[in-house]
N, C-alpha and C positions, 0 to 999 in steps of 0.2 A: 283571446280565449277560444277554446274549441267550441263552446256552446253559442258564441255570438252569432255565427252564421246560421245555425239552426233556429235561433230566436228570430233573427232578421227574416229568414225565409217563412217561418210560421206566421209572423205578423203580416208580411206581404200577402200571403195567400189567404189568411183568415179574414183580414179586413179589406182586402182588395186594394191596398195601397199601390202606388206606382213605384215607390222607393221607401226603404227602411234602412237606417244606419244604426248599428248596435255596437257598443263598446263596453267592455267589462260587464256584460250581461244586462245592460240597460239600453233601451231605445233612446238615442240622443237626437234622432231626427226621423220624421216620416212625412210623406206628402202623397196626396192623391192626384196632383197635377202631373200630366204626362210630359214626356220629352226629357231633354237634358238639363233644363233650367233648374229643377229642384236640387240636383246634386251640385250644380254651380252655386246656388244660393247657400247650401250647406257648407261648401268649400270656402266661400267668402266669409261666412259667419263663424265657422269653427276650425279653420285651417289646421293649425298645429294639433288641435285636440282630436282630429280625425285619424292621425297616424296610428296604425295598428287596428283600426276598426274593421268591421265586416259590413258589407253592403249587399242588400237584396234589391234588385231592380227588374222591372218587367222586360226591358230591352237594353242590351249593351252592344253598341257599335264602336267604331274606332275613336270617335270624338270622346265619348264617355270613358272609354278605356284609357285614353291619354289623361283625362282628368282624375281617374281613379289612381293611376300611378303617381301623378302630381300630388295628390292628397295623401300618398303613402298608406293606402288601404291595404290590408293584409289578405282578406278573403272576400270573394264575391259569389253571389248566386244570381242567375238570370233565367227568366223563363224563355228568352230568345236571345241568342248571342251570335255575332258574326264570326266566321272562321278567323279572320285577321285580328279581331278584338281578343278572342280567346288566346291565340298564339302570342300576341303582344303582352297580355297580362301574365301569362305563364313565363314568358321570357324575362319579365320583371319580377319574378318570384311571388306572384299573387296567386293564391289557391283559387281555382275556378271550378264551380259546380254550375250545371245548367240543365234545363229541360230539353231545349231544342237548339241545335246549331245549324246556321244557314250560311251560304256563301257570302252574303252581304245583307245590309238592312235597307229595305225599300221604303219609299214614302208611303203616306196613308192610302193613296190611290193605287199603289203597287205597280206604277208604270215607269218608275225610274228610281235611282238611288235616293235615299234620304239625304236632304241637303247637308246634314252634319257629317254623314258618311263621305260625301263628296268633299266637304271642307277639310276633312282629316288628311286628305292626300297632300295638302300644302303645309302641314305642320312640320317644323324643323326640330321640335322638342316638346316635351310635356308642358314646359313653361310657356312656350309659344302657343300651344293649344289653349291653355288657360286664357292667355291674353287675347287671342283672336275670338274665342267663344264669348268671353266677357264683353269685349268690344262690340260684338254682334248684338248682344242684348242691350247694351248701353246706347248704341247707334244703329238701330235696325235698318235704317234706310241708307246708311253710308255705303 
């Protein structure tokens, strides 16, 4: 629905959430936890139900872009998005709105690439991205 992305963005900004997922004008998921893990948790919990939903997230890099395509999300808004993530989402017919576009996503100390941005270079498909990111959280020291 056309209003879903507006609702998701409004909730993200009003309540300072890190992510909000809206489908059929209802917020189905929101989190204040940063990083990629909140969307991964939503994907695991709601997989098929996320198809066609709209997502507003603070930061979208290539790893999250792969998960968004894997989850069949239809529209996204991000406060900060990497150029590659934007192009990848658009190539996969996902409507993209954003506040700031950057060449790539840096780590918190801003001295190198975010580890998930680096990890994305090795993905062979969106399903592979899901498997590798999920395994990372299941086995963080592996």
